[in-house]
N, C-alpha and C positions, 0 to 999 in steps of 0.2 A: 180180341180180346181172347176168347172166349176158344174161338182157332188156334193162336198162339198159345195159349196156354196151353190146350193140348196136347202142340205139339214138344210139349219141351220132356226128355228125357230124364229117366231116373240121374245119369249120373252127372246131369248138369246143376241137381241143385244147390249145391254149396258151389256155385264157381262166382265170378265177380258181375256184378255191372255199372254202368251208369253212375247211378248213384253210390254212392261211394262207403257208406254205410249197407248197403242192403248188397247180400250176396244174392243169386235166381231165387231158393226158396224163402229169403225176405222178402223184396218183392212180390212173391206173389201171396204170399199171408197180406202186405199189406194191400194188394188187390181188392184181396175177399171180404178185407174187411172195408174198404174207403167204395164199394157196391153198395155193403148194408150200410153204410152213414149214408148214404149218399140216395138210398132209396129210402127210409126215414124223414133226411131232409126234405124228400117230392111229395112222401105225403104228409111232412111234415107232424112225426110225430114224433115228440122230445123228450130226449134223456139222454142216456149216457153216448149213446151213435152219434149225434145230435150237440153235446154239451160239452164235447172234450176236447182243448186245442189240441193240434196237432203235434204229434213230437213229445208231449207231456208225459206218458205216461209210456214205457215196454212198447212196442209193436206187438201184438199179435202174432202166435203159431201157427205153421204153418199146416194145417187140419187134416188127420190121414187121409181120409176121404173128401182134398180139394178137387182132384179131377170129376167126383159129379158136385161136389158142395158150388165151386166159384163159377160155371157155367151157368146153374140155377138163379147166386146171387147177383151176377150180370144181368141172364132176363127177368127178377126181379127191378131190379133197379130201372132197367129202358119201362120195365110196364109201367112203372112209376112215375116215370117221365112224362110219358105219353097221354100221361088225365091234364086236360089242361087247367084242374086248378091245384097243380107243381105249381105251376108257371108263373102263377098267380099271388098279392100282394109280398111278406115277409114271411122268411122260411128261418130258422138258425142249421149253420153249421163249422164248425171247429171251438162253437162256445162265442160266437159271433152272429148274432141278429145283421139280416140283408137282403133286398131284395129277392125273391126265390128266379126272376131272370136268370140273374147275376152264380145264381146257385148252381142251376141252370149250369153254366156255364165252364160254370167252374170243373162240374162234375164229369163235361165233359171231357174236357182239356186237362182230367187227368188216366185220362182212358187214354190221351191220343198219344199222352209225355209218353205213360208208364208203356202202351204197347210198345213204343219204340225202343221203349228200356229192358222191355223183354225179346224183343226181337231180334235185338244188336247185342244184349248179352248170348241168346240164345244161335247165330246163328240161320234167324229168319228172314223171309223177305216182306218186307213190311210197306205196305202204300196205302195210308188212310185215304180217304175223298178229300176234294178239296174243298168244301162249308165246311170239313170239320176241323181243318187244318185253317183251312179267316177264322174260327174261334175262336182256334188256339193264337192265333196269330192277333190278335185283336185284345186279345183279355193281357198276355205277358206283353203285350207290348203299353201297356197302362201300368203296370208294376214296375214300380220305381223306387229306391232307397230303403226305407224301413219296411214296406209294402213286401217287397222281393221274399224278406227275411222272416218264415225261419222256410216259408215254401218252396222260393226259388234260390239258386244264386247267383252270381253276377251273373250278365248275360252275355254271351259268348262272341265277338265279333265274327257276322258271316257276313260273306260277297251279299251282294245288293243280286248279283243276276244267278248265285248260288241258290240250288230246289230250292223248291218252297216248304219243302220238311225238312230241309238242313236251317232256313231260319226261324224256321218256329223253334227247332231244339234249342237253336244258341241262344233266342232268346229264354227257355226253360235253363239258363244256366249251365249246357250242356255243351262237347262240342259234338259235334255233329262225323268228326276224325274216329271217336273213340271206338276201340277193339277189343275187345276178352285179352 
């Protein structure tokens, strides 16, 4: 994710993304916000980052120093989830209490799917590791009906022989065929 973000050109910030309501600028701000939130979720430091429902307030503005800030936030989030305590018991995310292992999978899925969004919007190559794709596929495959909204749109049909990444992206409610 840090490499993808680092390769975004200033002229691409107002470009469209596969997320209908997000420009590249908005997507980067969302990623920065979710990395801070999921660091708090892992550390079980509850407050506005963990208790605000997604989409309940306008998204954050992209910080002027986002090229420095985003890699730091990503590293802080990764470090927090490397602690065995992050995976124990319950935690809170988006105002909901949930098992910590589920929250960890949600955090990884956010990076996988939004990594694809960012790569696709900015014309970059994207090849997440198969283990991460497997976590996303399992998580997204469990989401149905009301559990899909507002985080995911309806699944997009993708042939079973399509590349694994395309099948994951289809389950997220995005078309693997999306182009800017």
